[in-house]
C-alpha positions in Angstrom: -11.8 -46.6 49.6 -13.0 -43.5 51.4 -9.5 -41.9 51.4 -9.5 -42.3 47.6 -12.6 -40.1 47.2 -11.3 -37.5 49.7 -8.0 -37.3 47.8 -9.8 -37.1 44.5 -12.2 -34.3 45.7 -9.2 -32.4 47.1 -7.3 -32.6 43.8 -10.4 -31.4 41.9 -10.9 -28.5 44.3 -7.2 -27.5 43.9 -7.4 -27.7 40.1 -10.6 -25.7 40.0 -9.2 -23.1 42.3 -6.0 -22.8 40.3 -8.0 -22.6 37.0 -10.3 -19.9 38.3 -7.4 -17.8 39.5 -5.5 -18.3 36.2 -8.6 -17.3 34.1 -9.2 -14.3 36.4 -5.7 -13.2 36.1 -5.7 -13.6 32.3 -9.0 -11.6 32.1 -7.6 -8.8 34.3 -4.3 -8.6 32.3 -6.1 -8.6 28.9 -8.7 -6.0 30.0 -6.0 -3.7 31.5 -3.9 -4.1 28.4 -6.6 -3.6 25.7 -9.6 -1.8 27.0 -8.0 1.4 28.4 -6.0 1.8 25.2 -8.8 1.0 22.7 -11.9 2.3 24.4 -10.6 4.6 27.2 -12.0 2.4 30.0 -10.6 2.2 33.5 -8.4 -0.7 34.6 -10.0 -3.4 36.7 -9.0 -5.3 39.8 -8.6 -9.0 40.2 -12.0 -9.3 41.9 -13.6 -7.4 39.1 -12.0 -9.8 36.6 -13.4 -12.7 38.6 -16.8 -11.0 38.4 -16.5 -10.7 34.6 -15.5 -14.3 34.4 -18.6 -15.3 36.3 -20.8 -13.0 34.3 -19.5 -14.3 31.0 -20.0 -17.9 32.2 -23.6 -17.1 33.1 -24.4 -15.2 29.9 -22.5 -17.3 27.4 -21.6 -20.7 28.9 -24.3 -21.6 31.4 -23.6 -24.1 34.1 -24.3 -27.4 32.3 -21.9 -30.3 32.1 -19.4 -30.4 29.2 -17.6 -33.2 27.5 -18.4 -36.6 26.1 -22.0 -36.0 25.4 -21.8 -35.9 21.6 -21.1 -39.6 21.0 -23.4 -40.8 23.8 -26.3 -38.8 22.3 -25.8 -40.3 18.9 -25.8 -43.9 20.3 -28.9 -43.1 22.3 -30.7 -41.8 19.3 -29.6 -44.8 17.2 -30.9 -47.1 19.9 -34.2 -45.2 20.0 -34.4 -45.3 16.2 -34.0 -49.1 16.2 -37.0 -49.5 18.5 -39.3 -47.1 16.7 -42.2 -48.3 14.5 -42.4 -46.9 10.9 -45.2 -44.5 12.0 -43.1 -43.2 14.9 -40.1 -42.7 12.6 -42.1 -40.7 10.1 -43.5 -38.5 12.9 -39.9 -38.0 14.2 -38.7 -37.1 10.7 -41.6 -34.6 10.3 -40.7 -33.0 13.6 -37.0 -32.7 12.7 -37.8 -31.1 9.3 -39.4 -28.2 11.1 -36.2 -27.7 13.1 -33.7 -27.6 10.3 -34.1 -23.9 9.6 -32.7 -22.8 12.9 -29.1 -23.2 11.7 -27.6 -24.6 15.0 -25.8 -27.9 15.2 -25.4 -30.7 12.8 -28.3 -32.3 11.1 -28.9 -35.8 12.5 -29.2 -38.5 9.8 -30.8 -41.7 11.1 -28.7 -44.8 10.5 -29.3 -46.4 7.1 -31.6 -49.3 7.0 -29.7 -52.5 6.5 -31.3 -55.1 4.3 -30.0 -58.6 4.1 -30.2 -60.4 0.8 
């Protein structure tokens, strides 16, 4: 079982290294193709392109985990909604009303109450 994790970690390390190099090369090529012609800037080296990649990741992407969180969050909220009392639900709704004006993300609509007849 231990060999499995070592192989998996090695594969991930290789994939990450290749991806970083490809993105760095792409940034370098795009910069050297566009920026000198458009803005009169100097060409950059590969290491400078990697620095730009890291800087853009810090400024725009952060270092949080991506993928698969959307559906899990919705299920989590539906489970919490099911266990809330009516007073807690109204308090939650009031808090969410104050956040709608920010314009980011989708509005979360709680699941419709199911009534059995």
